[in-house]
Structures are given as C-alpha cells and as structure tokens.
C-alpha positions, 0 to 999 in steps of 0.5 A: 786823881790824876788822868790815868785814875780818871780815865779807869773810872770812866772805863769801871770794868775795863782791864788793861794794862797801865801802859795800854791806857798810856797809851790811849790817853797820849793819843788825846792829848793827855798826860797820864800822871798830871793832875785831872782838871775838872774844871777844864772842858777841854781835859774832860773831852779828852777823858771822854775821847780816851775812854772811847778809845778803849771801848772801840777796841775792845769792841772791835776785837774777838779775843778781848771780848772772849775775855770779859764774858762774865757769868749771866752776861753772854758775849752778845750782850756785852758787845751790844752793852759796850755799843751803846756805850760808844753811841752815848760817848760819842754823842756826849763828846759831840756836844761838849766844848773845850776851854777855847770854844767856851772862852769865845762864847758872851753870856749876854744877848741883845736884841735890836728894833727899828 
C-alpha cells in the first residue's frame, strides 16, 4: 500500500481527485507513491495530518459540503460529523510522537534515594 492509498483509506467516503490528494500528502512531507510504512511513527502522523487537511478543506467549503449530501443525512449533520472527525484527528495527532521523539526515549526508570 502506498501513501496515497493509505490517506484514501483514512478519508473513506470523501471523493477527491488523485492530484488533490497528492498535494495534501506533499504538503505534509509525504510522497504519494512511496510505500506506506506503518512502523514509522512519523509516516503515520503525516498520514493523519494529510487526512486532517482534507477534512478541513471540505468543512470550509459550502459548495463541497453540498456535493456530499446524502439521502438520509442533512448537510448540517454531515458538517457536524466532519467537525467531530477533525477534532478527533487533531487530538490524535497532538498525542502522536515522531520517529525522532521515540528514539530519544528510554525504556527504563531510575529512582535515587538518599
């Protein structure tokens, strides 16, 4: 799976041109056709940042919102769900660490007593 396919997986139901998704990925330091590395915390974080960018652009465009209207959901409901997903992704991204941050951590704790 490449980075483009991974961001499409993260933004299921959102139909954007491949060229648009490519721009979102490149803005978040990812190349669309490079292999997705699920072991890389940085790669995963950048995928989520790209998905967040996609959702933010949809939420800020009334014309785009109209095109996603479905039979059983109103535009207002869809907008609320998109905003909720944006909040969730922002929270998740803030809590994620990059590969560099993970390398600097140690897995042991020392306690000194006098």
